[in-house]
BAMAR-613543 format. One record per atom (N, C-alpha, C, CB): residue in one letter; x, z, y. Coordinates in pm, 1 decimal. Atoms other than C-alpha are relative to their C-alpha. Glycine has a CB too. Example, Ala and Ser with C-alpha at 12.3 -4.5 7.8 and 13.67 -1.06 7.14 Angstrom:
// BAMAR-613543
ATOM  r        xx        zz        yy
ATOM  A      89.0       0.0    -119.0
ATOM  A    1230.0     780.0    -450.0
ATOM  A      90.0       0.0     120.0
ATOM  A     -99.2     124.6       2.7
ATOM  S     -82.0      -6.0    -119.0
ATOM  S    1367.0     714.0    -106.0
ATOM  S     -77.0      73.0     109.0
ATOM  S      41.4    -141.5      46.2
//
This chain:
// BAMAR-613543
ATOM  r        xx        zz        yy
ATOM  X      -2.8     112.9     -91.0
ATOM  X    2120.0    1107.0    -233.4
ATOM  X     -56.6      39.8     135.2
ATOM  X     -77.9    -117.8     -57.9
ATOM  X      61.2     -33.2    -128.5
ATOM  X    1882.8    1237.6      28.4
ATOM  X      68.8     118.0      64.5
ATOM  X    -147.9      29.6     -17.2
ATOM  X     -75.2    -111.9     -56.4
ATOM  X    2093.8    1551.8      69.5
ATOM  X     120.3     -52.0      79.4
ATOM  X      46.6      96.5    -112.2
ATOM  X    -111.7      58.6     -73.4
ATOM  X    2391.8    1336.2     170.6
ATOM  X     -47.8     -61.8     129.6
ATOM  X      71.4    -104.9     -85.0
ATOM  X      56.6      61.8    -119.2
ATOM  X    2172.4    1144.7     412.9
ATOM  X     -38.8     106.2     101.4
ATOM  X    -121.5     -86.0     -36.2
ATOM  X      40.5    -107.7     -90.5
ATOM  X    2031.5    1465.5     560.2
ATOM  X     122.7      66.2      59.6
ATOM  X     -86.8     104.2     -73.4
ATOM  X    -122.6     -60.6     -51.5
ATOM  X    2381.0    1613.9     590.9
ATOM  X      68.0     -88.4     102.2
ATOM  X      95.4      29.6    -113.3
ATOM  X     -60.0      94.2     -94.5
ATOM  X    2514.1    1302.4     762.1
ATOM  X     -78.9      -4.1     129.4
ATOM  X       8.0    -140.0     -61.0
ATOM  X      85.1       2.6    -118.6
ATOM  X    2217.3    1296.5     999.4
ATOM  X      16.2     128.1      79.8
ATOM  X    -146.7     -20.1     -39.1
ATOM  X     -19.9    -127.7     -66.5
ATOM  X    2263.3    1666.4    1079.0
ATOM  X     133.7       2.4      72.6
ATOM  X      -7.9     114.6    -100.8
ATOM  X    -130.9       4.8     -62.5
ATOM  X    2632.2    1613.0    1150.7
ATOM  X      -1.3     -92.8     120.7
ATOM  X     105.5     -45.1    -100.4
ATOM  X       8.3      95.5    -109.2
ATOM  X    2554.0    1311.4    1368.8
ATOM  X     -75.5      60.4     118.9
ATOM  X     -68.5    -129.1     -47.2
ATOM  X      75.6     -63.8    -107.8
ATOM  X    2295.9    1509.0    1567.3
ATOM  X      76.2     115.9      62.2
ATOM  X    -134.1      48.8     -51.8
ATOM  X     -72.5    -116.6     -48.7
ATOM  X    2530.3    1804.2    1600.5
ATOM  X     125.5     -36.4      78.5
ATOM  X      37.1      88.2    -115.5
ATOM  X    -123.8      39.1     -67.0
ATOM  X    2826.6    1605.6    1740.6
ATOM  X      -1.1      29.4     150.5
ATOM  X      25.2    -147.2     -22.4
ATOM  X      -2.6     -32.0    -143.9
ATOM  X    2723.6    1631.2    2110.5
ATOM  X       6.9     150.8      25.2
ATOM  X    -124.1     -57.9      69.1
ATOM  X      -1.6    -144.3     -17.9
ATOM  X    2664.6    2004.6    2071.2
ATOM  X     137.7      55.8     -31.9
ATOM  X    -106.1      66.4     -87.8
ATOM  X    -134.2     -45.2      37.2
ATOM  X    3000.3    2054.3    1898.6
ATOM  X     100.2     -36.8     109.4
ATOM  X      42.9     -61.8    -135.4
ATOM  X     -90.1      41.5    -107.3
ATOM  X    3177.7    1856.1    2171.7
ATOM  X     -18.6      88.5     122.3
ATOM  X     -23.5    -147.3      36.8
ATOM  X      27.3     -87.4    -113.7
ATOM  X    3007.4    2065.0    2439.5
ATOM  X      55.2     140.4     -25.9
ATOM  X    -151.4       6.2      28.1
ATOM  X     -49.9    -132.2      36.2
ATOM  X    3097.2    2383.1    2253.0
ATOM  X     152.3       4.9      12.6
ATOM  X     -43.2      36.6    -143.2
ATOM  X    -145.7       3.7      -9.4
ATOM  X    3461.9    2277.0    2234.6
ATOM  X      45.0      -1.6     145.5
ATOM  X      55.4    -122.2     -73.8
ATOM  X     -36.3       7.5    -141.3
ATOM  X    3472.3    2195.4    2604.2
ATOM  X     -22.4     133.3      69.8
ATOM  X     -80.1    -109.7      69.8
ATOM  X      31.2    -126.7     -64.9
ATOM  X    3315.5    2526.7    2702.8
ATOM  X      71.5     118.5     -64.6
ATOM  X    -149.0      23.2      -2.5
ATOM  X     -67.9    -109.4      69.3
ATOM  X    3517.9    2732.4    2454.6
ATOM  X     114.7      54.9      82.7
ATOM  X      51.4     -46.6    -135.5
ATOM  X    -112.5     -46.0     -82.0
ATOM  X    3806.8    2748.3    2698.7
ATOM  X     -48.9      81.8     118.3
ATOM  X      83.0    -119.1      49.4
ATOM  X      51.9     -73.2    -116.2
ATOM  X    3584.1    2879.3    2980.6
ATOM  X    -104.4     103.3     -36.8
ATOM  X     -58.7     -96.2      99.1
ATOM  X     109.4     -90.2      36.4
ATOM  X    3293.5    3049.1    2799.2
ATOM  X      46.6     109.5     -92.9
ATOM  X    -112.9     -77.0     -64.7
ATOM  X     -32.0    -112.5      86.3
ATOM  X    3287.6    3371.5    2601.6
ATOM  X     -55.5     -20.9    -139.3
ATOM  X     -53.6     129.0      58.8
ATOM  X      48.0       9.8     137.5
ATOM  X    3198.9    3441.4    2236.8
ATOM  X    -152.4      -2.0      -9.4
ATOM  X      54.0     115.1     -81.1
ATOM  X     146.1       2.9       3.6
ATOM  X    2829.5    3493.2    2321.9
ATOM  X     -52.4    -142.3      12.0
ATOM  X     -57.8      86.7     111.7
ATOM  X      41.7     139.6     -19.7
ATOM  X    2800.7    3131.5    2432.5
ATOM  X      15.6     -78.1    -130.5
ATOM  X      82.9     -67.0     113.4
ATOM  X     -25.5      70.0     126.0
ATOM  X    2948.4    3006.2    2101.8
ATOM  X    -101.8      41.2    -105.8
ATOM  X     142.9      28.4     -49.7
ATOM  X      99.2     -45.3      97.0
ATOM  X    2708.3    3218.7    1895.0
ATOM  X    -137.0     -59.7      30.2
ATOM  X      -7.9     152.9      -0.8
ATOM  X     127.0      61.8     -37.5
ATOM  X    2410.6    3081.5    2091.2
ATOM  X      -5.7    -145.5     -42.9
ATOM  X     -21.9      10.5     150.2
ATOM  X      -6.2     140.2      40.1
ATOM  X    2522.1    2724.9    2022.5
ATOM  X     -10.1     -12.0    -152.0
ATOM  X     130.2     -65.2      50.6
ATOM  X       7.7       2.4     144.9
ATOM  X    2568.8    2801.3    1652.4
ATOM  X    -143.3      26.6     -46.8
ATOM  X      96.2     103.2     -60.1
ATOM  X     140.2     -28.1      32.7
ATOM  X    2218.4    2946.9    1639.7
ATOM  X     -88.2    -121.3      25.8
ATOM  X     -50.8     119.5      81.2
ATOM  X      75.1     121.9     -31.5
ATOM  X    2083.4    2632.4    1805.2
ATOM  X      22.6    -105.6    -108.1
ATOM  X      41.2     -55.3     138.6
ATOM  X     -31.0      96.9     105.5
ATOM  X    2262.3    2415.5    1548.3
ATOM  X     -71.7      34.6    -130.4
ATOM  X     151.2      -6.2     -23.7
ATOM  X      68.2     -40.9     122.7
ATOM  X    2124.9    2617.2    1258.5
ATOM  X    -151.0     -20.2      10.7
ATOM  X      31.0     146.3     -31.6
ATOM  X     143.7      20.8     -20.4
ATOM  X    1773.0    2604.5    1403.6
ATOM  X     -35.0    -148.6      -8.2
ATOM  X     -44.1      57.4     136.1
ATOM  X      21.5     145.1       3.6
ATOM  X    1799.9    2228.4    1453.9
ATOM  X       9.4     -52.5    -142.6
ATOM  X     102.2     -72.1      89.4
ATOM  X     -16.3      43.3     138.8
ATOM  X    1925.8    2178.2    1098.3
ATOM  X    -115.5      43.5     -88.0
ATOM  X     129.0      53.6     -56.4
ATOM  X     113.4     -47.9      78.7
ATOM  X    1650.1    2394.4     949.0
ATOM  X    -126.7     -79.2      30.9
ATOM  X     -23.7     148.7      26.3
ATOM  X     116.8      81.4     -37.7
ATOM  X    1387.6    2200.6    1143.4
ATOM  X       5.6    -138.3     -60.4
ATOM  X     -10.2     -11.4     150.8
ATOM  X     -17.3     132.6      57.9
ATOM  X    1529.5    1871.1    1024.6
ATOM  X     -27.1       1.5    -150.1
ATOM  X     140.9     -51.9      27.5
ATOM  X      24.1     -11.3     143.7
ATOM  X    1529.4    1983.2     662.4
ATOM  X    -148.6      19.7     -28.4
ATOM  X      81.3     116.3     -59.3
ATOM  X     143.8     -22.5      18.4
ATOM  X    1169.6    2104.3     700.0
ATOM  X     -79.1    -129.6      18.3
ATOM  X     -50.3     106.6      98.7
ATOM  X      70.6     126.6     -23.5
ATOM  X    1053.9    1768.0     842.0
ATOM  X      22.0     -95.9    -116.7
ATOM  X      47.3     -65.1     132.1
ATOM  X     -28.8      87.8     114.2
ATOM  X    1226.7    1576.1     561.2
ATOM  X     -76.1      46.7    -123.9
ATOM  X     151.8      -3.6     -29.0
ATOM  X      75.2     -53.4     114.3
ATOM  X    1067.2    1807.8     302.9
ATOM  X    -148.4     -33.2      12.0
ATOM  X      19.1     152.5     -10.7
ATOM  X     141.4      35.3     -19.3
ATOM  X     721.7    1745.6     454.1
ATOM  X     -22.9    -147.4     -30.2
ATOM  X     -45.0      32.0     143.9
ATOM  X      14.1     144.1      26.5
ATOM  X     775.7    1367.0     439.9
ATOM  X       2.9     -27.5    -149.8
ATOM  X     111.9     -79.7      70.5
ATOM  X      -6.2      19.5     145.1
ATOM  X     879.7    1380.3      73.0
ATOM  X    -122.3      59.5     -69.6
ATOM  X     127.8      62.8     -56.5
ATOM  X     120.2     -60.6      57.2
ATOM  X     588.0    1613.4      -4.6
ATOM  X    -122.2     -88.6      17.4
ATOM  X     -25.7     135.4      63.3
ATOM  X     112.9      91.0     -23.7
ATOM  X     336.9    1375.4     155.1
ATOM  X       9.5    -123.7     -88.6
ATOM  X      -5.3     -41.8     147.7
ATOM  X     -17.4     117.2      86.6
ATOM  X     483.5    1080.7     -36.1
ATOM  X     -35.5      33.5    -143.9
ATOM  X     144.3     -52.3       7.8
ATOM  X      31.6     -41.9     136.4
ATOM  X     454.0    1275.6    -362.8
ATOM  X    -150.0      14.5     -18.2
ATOM  X      70.1     131.8     -33.6
ATOM  X     145.7     -17.7       8.0
ATOM  X      89.2    1366.3    -291.3
ATOM  X     -70.3    -134.9      -2.0
ATOM  X     -51.3      84.5     118.4
ATOM  X      62.3     133.3      -4.8
ATOM  X      -0.2    1005.2    -205.6
ATOM  X      19.4     -72.0    -133.1
ATOM  X      59.5     -84.4     115.8
ATOM  X     -23.3      61.8     130.3
ATOM  X     162.5     881.9    -528.1
ATOM  X     -90.2      59.2    -106.6
ATOM  X     145.5      15.9     -40.8
ATOM  X      85.8     -66.2      98.3
ATOM  X     -33.0    1137.3    -730.5
ATOM  X    -146.0     -39.7      17.9
ATOM  X      14.3     151.7      10.8
ATOM  X     140.1      33.2     -25.8
ATOM  X    -365.4    1047.8    -564.6
ATOM  X     -31.2    -144.6     -36.0
ATOM  X     -34.0      25.3     146.1
ATOM  X      24.1     139.4      36.6
ATOM  X    -324.6     673.1    -626.5
ATOM  X     -28.4     -13.3    -148.5
ATOM  X     119.4     -86.7      38.3
ATOM  X      23.4       5.5     143.6
ATOM  X    -320.9     739.6   -1000.7
ATOM  X    -138.2      48.5     -38.3
ATOM  X     103.2      80.9     -71.9
ATOM  X     130.1     -56.3      32.6
ATOM  X    -657.4     919.0    -985.0
ATOM  X    -117.3     -89.2      40.0
ATOM  X     -14.2     132.8      65.9
ATOM  X     110.2      82.0     -48.9
ATOM  X    -860.3     636.2    -831.5
ATOM  X     -82.8     -58.7    -112.6
ATOM  X      52.6    -110.6      86.8
ATOM  X      75.2      55.9     112.2
ATOM  X    -957.5     481.7   -1165.0
ATOM  X      63.8      41.1    -130.6
ATOM  X      -7.7    -153.0       9.8
ATOM  X     -56.8     -44.7     125.9
ATOM  X    -916.7     621.9   -1509.3
ATOM  X      26.4    -117.7     -94.5
ATOM  X     -93.0     100.9     -66.3
ATOM  X     -16.9     115.4      87.1
ATOM  X    -962.4     287.6   -1690.7
ATOM  X       1.1    -124.4      87.3
ATOM  X    -112.7      -7.5    -108.0
ATOM  X     -10.7     115.5     -88.7
ATOM  X    -833.6       5.2   -1473.1
ATOM  X     -19.8    -132.1     -73.1
ATOM  X     134.3       0.2      68.3
ATOM  X      15.9     123.7      76.3
ATOM  X    -874.9    -249.9   -1756.6
ATOM  X    -145.5     -33.8     -26.2
ATOM  X      73.5      10.1    -130.9
ATOM  X     141.0      24.1      28.1
ATOM  X   -1256.3    -225.4   -1768.5
ATOM  X     -54.3    -116.2      82.3
ATOM  X     -81.4     125.7      27.3
ATOM  X      45.1     108.3     -88.1
ATOM  X   -1311.3    -464.8   -1475.6
ATOM  X     123.7     -76.1      45.9
ATOM  X     -82.3      55.2     123.2
ATOM  X    -111.0      84.3     -42.7
ATOM  X   -1080.0    -757.1   -1404.7
ATOM  X     -51.3    -103.6      98.1
ATOM  X      68.3     -68.0    -120.9
ATOM  X      30.5     108.0     -93.4
ATOM  X   -1090.4    -987.6   -1104.4
ATOM  X      75.3    -122.3     -50.2
ATOM  X      40.1      36.9     149.2
ATOM  X     -60.5     119.4      57.9
ATOM  X   -1029.9   -1328.5   -1257.4
ATOM  X      43.0     -96.4     109.3
ATOM  X     -97.4     -68.8     -95.9
ATOM  X     -30.3      94.4    -106.6
ATOM  X   -1044.5   -1541.8    -944.2
ATOM  X     -86.4      30.4     121.7
ATOM  X     -22.0    -145.3     -47.4
ATOM  X      72.8     -16.3    -125.7
ATOM  X   -1149.2   -1523.2    -579.6
ATOM  X      22.7    -125.4      82.3
ATOM  X      45.9     128.6      78.0
ATOM  X     -10.0     119.3     -82.7
ATOM  X   -1224.4   -1819.3    -354.6
ATOM  X     -71.6      26.1     132.7
ATOM  X     -60.5    -124.1     -73.1
ATOM  X      59.9     -16.6    -131.5
ATOM  X   -1288.4   -1804.5      21.4
ATOM  X     -94.2    -116.8      26.7
ATOM  X     108.9       9.6     110.2
ATOM  X      99.1     102.4     -32.5
ATOM  X   -1602.5   -1992.0     122.2
ATOM  X      -9.0     -19.1     150.5
ATOM  X    -137.6      37.4     -57.2
ATOM  X       4.2       4.1    -145.1
ATOM  X   -1608.8   -1906.0     491.6
ATOM  X     100.2      99.1      55.9
ATOM  X    -141.7      30.3      52.3
ATOM  X     -92.9     -93.3     -63.5
ATOM  X   -1434.7   -1678.4     738.2
ATOM  X      -6.3     138.2     -64.8
ATOM  X     -30.2      11.1     149.3
ATOM  X      15.5    -132.8      58.8
ATOM  X   -1577.3   -1363.2     578.8
ATOM  X     -80.3      -2.2    -128.9
ATOM  X     -65.8      92.4      98.6
ATOM  X      75.7      13.5     124.3
ATOM  X   -1758.3   -1495.1     271.7
ATOM  X      93.2     -44.8    -112.2
ATOM  X    -116.9    -100.3      17.1
ATOM  X     -83.1      33.0     115.5
ATOM  X   -1604.7   -1516.2     -72.2
ATOM  X     -86.3     -10.6    -125.2
ATOM  X     110.7     105.8     -19.6
ATOM  X      58.4       3.9     133.7
ATOM  X   -1696.7   -1604.9    -428.2
ATOM  X     106.2      59.6     -91.8
ATOM  X     -42.0    -148.3     -44.1
ATOM  X     -94.0     -65.9      90.7
ATOM  X   -1538.8   -1383.9    -693.9
ATOM  X     -51.6     -12.7    -142.3
ATOM  X      20.0     149.5      38.2
ATOM  X      31.1       2.7     141.7
ATOM  X   -1532.2   -1428.1   -1069.0
ATOM  X      66.7     122.3     -61.2
ATOM  X      48.3    -133.9     -68.6
ATOM  X     -53.2    -120.9      61.3
ATOM  X   -1495.2   -1093.4   -1245.1
ATOM  X     -37.6       2.7    -146.9
ATOM  X     -52.0     126.2      71.9
ATOM  X      28.3     -13.1     142.5
ATOM  X   -1482.7   -1003.8   -1613.2
ATOM  X     -28.8     146.4     -30.5
ATOM  X     118.8     -52.8     -86.5
ATOM  X      42.6    -135.0      36.9
ATOM  X   -1671.8    -699.0   -1739.2
ATOM  X     -54.9      -6.1    -141.3
ATOM  X    -107.0      56.8     100.1
ATOM  X      51.4      -8.1     136.4
ATOM  X   -1721.7    -622.0   -2106.9
ATOM  X      -7.6    -132.5     -72.6
ATOM  X    -134.0      60.6       1.8
ATOM  X      -1.9     128.6      68.6
ATOM  X   -1633.2    -971.0   -2226.0
ATOM  X     -82.9    -107.6      69.0
ATOM  X     -48.9      17.5    -139.5
ATOM  X      77.8      98.0     -75.9
ATOM  X   -1873.9   -1140.9   -1982.6
ATOM  X      67.3     -24.7     134.1
ATOM  X    -146.2      48.3      20.2
ATOM  X     -49.4      32.2    -133.1
ATOM  X   -1772.0   -1318.8   -1667.2
ATOM  X    -119.2     -13.3      93.0
ATOM  X      85.4    -130.3      -0.7
ATOM  X     109.3      -4.1     -97.4
ATOM  X   -1988.1   -1266.9   -1359.8
ATOM  X      50.6     -61.0     129.6
ATOM  X     -51.7     146.7      22.9
ATOM  X     -32.0      63.7    -125.8
ATOM  X   -1983.4   -1484.2   -1049.5
ATOM  X     -73.2      74.8     110.6
ATOM  X     -38.3    -151.0      -1.6
ATOM  X      57.8     -79.0    -107.7
ATOM  X   -2039.7   -1279.0    -733.4
ATOM  X      17.5     -71.0     132.9
ATOM  X      63.6     139.1       5.1
ATOM  X      -8.8      44.4    -137.6
ATOM  X   -2114.6   -1386.9    -378.4
ATOM  X      20.3     122.2      87.1
ATOM  X    -126.6     -79.5      42.6
ATOM  X     -36.2    -117.4     -78.9
ATOM  X   -1950.9   -1146.3    -133.9
ATOM  X      -4.9     -35.2     147.8
ATOM  X     140.6      52.4     -39.2
ATOM  X       7.9      12.5    -144.6
ATOM  X   -2046.6   -1120.7     233.7
ATOM  X      31.1     137.7      58.6
ATOM  X    -141.5     -52.7      46.4
ATOM  X     -27.2    -131.4     -58.6
ATOM  X   -1971.5    -842.2     483.1
ATOM  X    -112.9     100.8     -21.4
ATOM  X      25.7     -14.9     147.4
ATOM  X     112.6     -92.5      11.5
ATOM  X   -2319.5    -695.7     429.5
ATOM  X     -55.0      14.1    -141.8
ATOM  X    -109.8     -44.4      90.6
ATOM  X      59.3      -6.6     133.7
ATOM  X   -2394.1    -761.6      60.5
ATOM  X      91.5     -63.2    -104.5
ATOM  X    -136.4     -69.4      -1.2
ATOM  X     -62.8      62.4     116.4
ATOM  X   -2263.7    -846.9    -285.0
ATOM  X    -113.3     -40.1     -93.2
ATOM  X     103.7      97.2     -71.6
ATOM  X     109.5      49.1      83.2
ATOM  X   -2493.2   -1063.8    -496.3
ATOM  X      53.9     -68.6    -123.7
ATOM  X     -89.1     -95.8      78.7
ATOM  X     -34.1      68.5     124.0
ATOM  X   -2477.9   -1185.3    -854.3
ATOM  X     -52.2    -141.7       7.7
ATOM  X     -58.0      73.9    -123.7
ATOM  X      40.5     139.5      -4.7
ATOM  X   -2482.2   -1564.4    -855.4
ATOM  X     -24.5     -55.6    -139.6
ATOM  X     105.2     -82.8      71.3
ATOM  X      12.5      52.8     135.2
ATOM  X   -2434.8   -1634.3   -1225.8
ATOM  X      69.1      95.3     -96.1
ATOM  X      60.1    -143.0     -10.6
ATOM  X     -62.9     -76.1     107.4
ATOM  X   -2362.4   -1445.5   -1546.3
ATOM  X      28.4     -97.1    -113.4
ATOM  X     -90.7     119.6     -47.9
ATOM  X     -40.4      92.7     104.6
ATOM  X   -2167.4   -1646.2   -1800.9
ATOM  X      13.6      77.3    -130.9
ATOM  X     133.6     -71.9      36.9
ATOM  X      -4.6     -66.5     129.5
ATOM  X   -2216.9   -1548.8   -2164.7
ATOM  X     136.7     -15.8     -66.4
ATOM  X    -109.0     -55.1     -91.2
ATOM  X    -133.5      23.0      53.3
ATOM  X   -1887.9   -1706.4   -2269.9
ATOM  X      94.0     -23.4     117.9
ATOM  X       1.9    -121.5     -99.7
ATOM  X     -93.9      13.6    -111.6
ATOM  X   -1576.9   -1695.7   -2049.3
ATOM  X      25.2    -145.7      35.4
ATOM  X     131.7      68.1     -33.5
ATOM  X     -27.7     136.2     -44.4
ATOM  X   -1529.2   -2008.8   -1840.8
ATOM  X     144.7     -14.8      44.6
ATOM  X     -94.0     -39.2     113.7
ATOM  X    -140.6       0.6     -38.9
ATOM  X   -1177.7   -1911.5   -1727.2
ATOM  X      68.7     109.6     -79.2
ATOM  X      18.3      21.0     155.0
ATOM  X     -76.1     -98.7      74.1
ATOM  X    -913.8   -1732.6   -1932.4
ATOM  X      49.6     106.5      96.4
ATOM  X     117.9     -65.7     -75.6
ATOM  X     -38.9    -109.1     -89.7
ATOM  X    -860.8   -1389.9   -1770.4
ATOM  X     150.8      22.0      -1.8
ATOM  X     -72.0     129.2     -38.9
ATOM  X    -144.9     -14.2       7.4
ATOM  X    -498.2   -1387.2   -1885.9
ATOM  X      73.2    -104.8      81.0
ATOM  X      44.9      -6.8    -142.7
ATOM  X     -59.4     108.6     -76.6
ATOM  X    -428.5   -1714.9   -1704.3
ATOM  X    -100.3     -45.8     105.5
ATOM  X      41.8    -118.3     -92.8
ATOM  X     102.8      33.2     -96.5
ATOM  X    -652.5   -1714.9   -1395.4
ATOM  X      31.4    -122.7      85.3
ATOM  X     -22.9     116.2      88.3
ATOM  X     -36.4     113.4     -84.4
ATOM  X    -460.0   -1990.3   -1214.0
ATOM  X       4.1    -128.5     -80.3
ATOM  X     134.6      24.2      66.8
ATOM  X       0.7     120.2      83.1
ATOM  X    -563.1   -2268.1   -1449.1
ATOM  X     -23.2    -126.7      81.7
ATOM  X    -106.5      11.8    -107.1
ATOM  X      15.9     116.0     -86.3
ATOM  X    -655.4   -2499.9   -1158.6
ATOM  X    -132.2     -71.7     -17.7
ATOM  X     110.4     -95.3     -24.0
ATOM  X     126.1      70.5      20.8
ATOM  X    -979.5   -2626.3   -1312.1
ATOM  X    -119.6      93.4      17.0
ATOM  X      -2.6     -63.7    -138.6
ATOM  X     109.0     -94.6     -22.3
ATOM  X   -1188.1   -2324.4   -1208.5
ATOM  X    -112.4     -63.4      81.2
ATOM  X      51.9     125.1      71.0
ATOM  X     102.5      59.7     -85.9
ATOM  X   -1370.3   -2510.6    -930.4
ATOM  X     -75.7    -110.9     -73.0
ATOM  X      63.7     -55.4     128.1
ATOM  X      64.9     110.2      72.4
ATOM  X   -1439.5   -2812.8   -1153.5
ATOM  X     -95.4      53.7    -105.8
ATOM  X     105.3     -91.5     -65.6
ATOM  X      85.5     -56.2     104.9
ATOM  X   -1575.9   -2604.3   -1440.8
ATOM  X    -118.7      73.7      59.7
ATOM  X      80.2      94.3     -89.7
ATOM  X     109.3     -70.9     -65.5
ATOM  X   -1780.8   -2390.0   -1205.1
ATOM  X    -102.6     -98.4      55.4
ATOM  X      53.9      89.6     112.5
ATOM  X      89.7     102.5     -53.3
ATOM  X   -1924.4   -2699.3   -1039.7
ATOM  X     -83.9     -61.2    -111.9
ATOM  X      80.4    -109.8      72.7
ATOM  X      76.1      59.6     108.9
ATOM  X   -2025.2   -2845.6   -1375.5
ATOM  X    -101.5      99.0     -57.5
ATOM  X      94.5     -48.4    -109.8
ATOM  X      92.9    -100.3      51.6
ATOM  X   -2188.5   -2515.9   -1485.4
ATOM  X    -119.3      19.3      93.5
ATOM  X      72.1     133.0     -20.7
ATOM  X     107.6     -23.4     -96.8
ATOM  X   -2388.9   -2475.3   -1165.9
ATOM  X     -74.7    -129.4      30.5
ATOM  X      56.3      60.3     129.7
ATOM  X      63.6     128.4     -24.3
ATOM  X   -2456.9   -2844.4   -1110.8
ATOM  X     -10.5     -34.5     147.6
ATOM  X    -136.0      -1.2     -61.0
ATOM  X       1.9      28.8    -143.8
ATOM  X   -2391.0   -2844.0    -736.7
ATOM  X     137.4     -50.2      41.7
ATOM  X     -40.3     126.3      82.6
ATOM  X    -125.5      51.4     -52.2
ATOM  X   -2127.4   -3019.7    -534.8
ATOM  X      56.1      97.5     102.3
ATOM  X     -19.2    -139.8      62.5
ATOM  X     -63.4     -90.5     -95.0
ATOM  X   -1876.6   -2812.0    -337.7
ATOM  X      34.9     -69.0     130.2
ATOM  X     124.0      60.0     -60.2
ATOM  X     -32.9      72.2    -122.7
ATOM  X   -1819.1   -3084.2     -80.0
ATOM  X    -116.8       4.5      95.3
ATOM  X      38.6    -145.3     -30.1
ATOM  X     103.6      -1.4    -102.3
ATOM  X   -2009.4   -3089.9     245.5
ATOM  X     -84.6    -125.7     -11.2
ATOM  X      61.7      11.6     140.8
ATOM  X      85.3     120.1       8.4
ATOM  X   -2307.3   -3326.6     257.7
ATOM  X      46.4    -103.7     103.0
ATOM  X    -150.6      36.8      23.5
ATOM  X     -40.6     107.7     -90.6
ATOM  X   -2225.3   -3663.9     408.8
ATOM  X    -115.1     -36.9      91.2
ATOM  X      47.6    -123.6     -78.9
ATOM  X     101.9      39.1     -98.9
ATOM  X   -2406.6   -3776.5     721.4
ATOM  X     -38.2    -145.7     -25.7
ATOM  X      52.5      19.3     147.8
ATOM  X      47.0     136.0      26.8
ATOM  X   -2620.6   -4083.8     670.9
ATOM  X     -43.2     -66.8     126.6
ATOM  X    -114.2       0.4     -99.6
//
């Protein structure tokens, strides 16, 4: 597939040179035609080299992404909720326990450790996460009303 694409691209890039070579063939000598052929071959080799480098980099990046974590199932992000512009609350599951974390740009703090799961990790979008969390903590998520 990519060989056809590279060949088509090489032919497309070579068209102006071929047209110039044909126009000058009637006036120029054989040395001029050999120089143009050498230019075409050099251009084609450079193009193939650039395409090979791009495919090589893509292969290396794919291989490195697999090495970031050996066991990706050990920690699961169950739910994340934005509290402010750069503050978030995240519920993660580690070793059968769910941990509520407060995340700011400068720190990550444990807010609560739940002994039994409060949200099913297989179905994180249950919709009652905020209600159950509010009942466990005992605080209201709404802003205080002005009196």
